[in-house]
N, C-alpha and C positions, 0 to 999 in steps of 0.2 A: 359465779363469775361477775366481777365488778362491771357496772355500766360505765362506758367511756363516752365523754361528751364529744360532740362534733368538732369543737375547737381544739380539743386535745388530740383527736385523730390526725389533724393536719400537721402535728409536730413529729409524727412517727415516720419511719422509713417507708419507702415506696412499696416494698413487699408486704409489710404489715398493713399498710393502707389497703392494698388489694384484698387482703384476707378479711379484714374487719369492717371495711367501709360499707355503709348501707345495711348493716344488720345488727340486731340486738336480740339475741335468743330469748331473753326474759320476756320480750313482748309477745312471743308466740310459743309459750309452753316449753321452752328450752331447745326447740329444734334449731339446728345451726343455720339452715337455709331459710330465708324469708319465704312465706307461703305464696302460692300463685293464686291471685284473685281473678276469677272469671266473672265479669259483671258489667252491666251497662247502667241499670237503675240503682240509685242510692236513695233510700228512704229518709225523710226528715221527720223528726218527732212532732213538729208543730208547723202551722202555716208561717209563723214568724221566722222559724229557722229555714223553712223552704225558700221564702221570698228574700230573706236577708242573707242567704248563703253563709250561715254561721258555722256550718260544719266544714271540716277539712276537705271532704269529698262531696261533690254534688252530682257528678255524672262520670261514667267510666272513661269516656274519651278525654276528659279533663284531668285524669290522673287516678291512680289506684295505689294501694300500699306496695304492689309489685313494681310499678314504674318508679315510685318514689325511692324505693330501695336501690334500684340501679342508678338513678340520677344522683343520689347522695354518694354512692360509691365512686361514680365517675368524677364528681366535683372534688372528692377527697383526693383523687389521683392527679387530676390535671390543674387544680387550683383555680377553676373557673368560677364565674358568678352564677352560672346557670347552665343547664343541659336539657336538650330535647332529643328524643329518640325518633327515628324514622324507619319506614319499611324497607329501605335499602340504602346502599351508599350513594347512588345517584339521587335518591330522594333527599338525602342529607345535603348534597351539593345544591340542588334546586331550592331547598328550603332556606339555606344560608343566603344564597344569592337574592332570592325574592324578598327576604327580610330587610334588605338594605338598598334595593333598587326600585325605581319607579319609572313610568313612562317619561321619555326625554333624557334619561340618564345615560352616562357613558361608563363602560366597564373595560378595564385593562385585564386581559386574560393571558397567562403565560402560554406560549406556543407549544410547549411540551406537555400540556395537560392531558389527562385521561380522555380518550376519544369520546365517550358518552357525554362528558362535560362540554366538550366542544360542540357536539350535536345539540345539546340543550341551548347553548348560546345562539347557534346559527338557526335553529328551527323553532325555538319557543321565545327566547328573549326578543328576537327581531319582530315577532308578531305583537309584542308588547311595547314596541317603539323604544327598545333599549339597545343601544349600539355597542358592539364589542370590537375592540382592537386587540389583536394578538401581538405579543412582544417577545423578544429574545430573552430566554431565561438568564442569560449572563449579563443583562443590562445594568444590574446593580443600581447605584445612585443615578445613573443616566435615565432612569424611569421618569425623572422630572420633566424631561423633554417631551414625553408622551402624554402627560397629564393635560386635561382640558378643564375649563371652568365648570363643566357638568360631569366631570369624572367623580363618581361616587364610591367606586370600589376598585381595589386591585387584588387580583386572585393569584396565589402562588401554589406551586406543588414542588416539593423537594424531598427526594430527587425527582427528576422528570419521569413521567410515565414511559416505560420501555427503554428510553435512551439515557436516563439517570444523570442528567445535568444537575448540578447543585446551584441553588440561588442564594444570593447574599440577602437573607431575609431581614436582618436589622437595618441594613442600608435602605432597602426598598420600603420597609415599614416606616422608617423615619421620614422619608420624603412624602409618602402617602399621607401620613398624619399631618404633616405641615400644611397640606392642601385640603385637609378635611375629609379624606377618603377613608373608607373602611377597608381593613386588610383581612383577607380570607386566605386560609391555608388548608390544603389537603394534607393531613398529617398521618395518613393511613400507614405509610411505610415504616415510620419511626415509632409511632404511637407516643403518648405522653411520657412513656418510660425513657425513651431515647431522645426526645426533643421537647423542650419546654416552650410551647408555642407562645404562651402569654408573656413569658419572660423575655421573649425576643420581639415583642411588638405586635403580635397577631391579635385581632379582635374576634374573629370567628374561626375556630379550629374544627375541621371536618374529618371524620373517619368513616370509612366503609367498614362498619363493625362486622360485616360478613367475614372479613379477613381475620385479623389477629385477635380481636375481642372475642368473637364467637369461637374461632380456632378449631372447629371440628367439622367444617364443611356441611353443616346441617341446618343453617338458618340464614335468612336475609335480614340485614340489620344496618342501620346508619345512626350516627351520632353527630350532633353539632353542639359544641361547647362555646360559651360566649364570655367575653370580658364584661366588666361592670358597665362599660359604655354601650356595648352592643346588645346586652341582655334584654332590655325592655322591648326593643323592636323585634328581636327574635321570638320572644315569648308571645307577643301580641300576634305576629304573623302565624306562628305555629297554631295558636288557638283558633284564629279566624279561618284558617285554611282547612280545618277539620282533620288534621293528621293525627294518627295514633298508631301504636304497635300492639299486636296481640300479646297477652301475658305469657304465653308459652315461649314465644321468641325472646321476650325480655328475660325470662328465666334462663334460657340457653345462653344468652349473652352474659348474664350474671355468673353463670357457672363457668364460662370461659374466662371471664375477667379474673376470677380467683387464681387461676394458674398462668395468667399472662406473663408474669415475670420469669418463671422458670422456662416456659416454652420459648419466649422470645430470645432469651440468652442461649438456648440450645440451637434455635434457628440461626442466630448470629454466628456461633462458633462453627457449626457445620457448614454454613454457606461460605464463610471465609476459607475454610479448608478446601472446599470444592473449587472456589474461585481461584485460589493460588495454584492449585493443580492445573486448572484449565489454562491459566496464564503461561504455563510452561509448555503447553502443547503446540506443535507446529501447525496444526489445523486451525488454531484460533489466532486471529489477528489482534483482537483487543478484548479485554474483560471490562465491562462497564459496571464498576462497583466503587462507590465513593470512599469506602473504608480502606481500599488498597492504596498504598503509597504512590503507585503509578497513575492513579486516576486524576484527571484535570481538576476535579472538584474536591480533592482530598483535603486541601488546606481549610476550606470552608467547613467541610464535614468535621474535621478535627477540632476546629474552633467552637462550633455551635452544638454539635451532637454528642450524645453520651454513648451511642452504640449504633449498630446497624442490624437489619433484619435478614430474612432468608431470601429476599428477592433481588436478582441482578440479571444482567444480560451479557451475552457474548456476541462478538462479530467474527464470523467464520471467514476463512479464506474464500476467494471467489470460487463458485461452484454452481453447477446447474441445480434447478429445483429438485430434481430426482435425488441428488446426493443429500440434500437437507432432509427430504422425506425418508430416505434410507436411514439416516442418523436417528430420526425421531420415532418412526413407526414401530420399530422393534425394541424400544426401551422397555425394560421390565418394571422399573420403579417410578419413572417419570411419566405420569399420565398426561394426555393432551387435553388441557382444559383451560378456560379463560379466567378462572378465579385464582386465588392464592391465599396464603395465610393459614391454611389448615395444616393438619399433621402430616399430610402426604405431599410428596414432591410432584411438581408439574412442569411442563415445558410447552411453549408455543413459538412458532416462527413469527416474525413480525417485520414490517417495513413501514416506517413513519413517513416516507416521502409523499404519499398521496394526501396527507392531511396536515402538513406543515405549511404555513403561509408567511410567517415572519422570519423563518430560518430555513436553511437547506439541510437535507438529510442525505448525505452521500458517504456512507461509512466504508465503502470499498468491498463489501461482501455481505452475505445474508446474515440477518440478525436472529438470535434465538433468546427468548427470555426464560429464565429458570427460576422456579421456586424450590428451595431446598427444604424438605420436610424434616421429620424426626426419625427417619430411618438411619441405620448405621452408615457412617460416611464411607467406609470401605466398600460397602455394597453399591452405594451411589456412584462412586468413582469407577468401580469395575463396570457398571452399567454404561456410564458415559464413555469409558475407554472402548468398549465394544461398539458403541454407536459411532464414535469417531473413526474407527477402523472401517465401518461400512461407508461413512462419508468419504473417507480418503479413497476407497476403492472406486467410487463413482466420480471422483473429482479429477482423476487422471485422464487427459485427453485421449 
């Protein structure tokens, strides 16, 4: 098998890059998967090598062949200047933010962000004398009115967590860069396959790799990819903060990465079929899915994104909590769990009202977030159909 250069890999299609990125079987006796290196200590042949750091590896926390293989595969996929891996998605969020913020700085955070990200801003950044202002996800170029002289970062998430608003990322990024601010994006929903973060002006692209990268609900993982401008600060903070990920979790992430393309396309197809069926149901007021023509954010999604994943929400008709519980509790295939991105379908009830400060959340009925897994769509629809019948039975006064 001919050795392929890193520069050549960048010219191939995304599925080819997913398969071959970060691996060279001839380097490890022909085995197709890079080996898992468990280790902390790395021996140097001489004092000169030890003190001069002449070797590629000096200490396990600072990198191993296992972590390098994943980092290289990720860079080949998203076109970034550099990648760091973190123990969880929230760790990736905090790492990205702290790499570009210091005491006295101001952060603009989208109001629809993932709740643990909001908690990090409110409970940790405040202790570091970093002020956060939450903004309407639909602000677009109007973000300029919110920028201050000390605004150092603007954080986006598209679509919004649970409520799925779309953001005009190029417009916001253009304004932020004009004022010298770093642009961060939680790109977990679309992944680099369906949204080119760096091509749309993002400096730090964050993924909860626990979701679609790992893909099998068996490891916690986070990734931050950086533009050329943002990479030096991210690399320095990552090393100074002592972060690292165990080799077994990196291996699981690498295993998931190889099949990300086929899995994500199946999630997309199945979720759209379920979403369209739900949109026809009288028990459902709205389906919150930007890939649907009826969604308010569809035009932006169609302009900037190449696809959609398996996660979306629905707003049910007004009903008591008992009706929502009856809908969800007896589902056969949709487990009740807070993660998503794995092979299995999941559902949670949600209400954003308690933790929005820049926008109002009054959808007119209870919300349910669904993750459509890799089961047969006919089985999932039958399961939801029975659940909606239970919901309807308890909704009648």
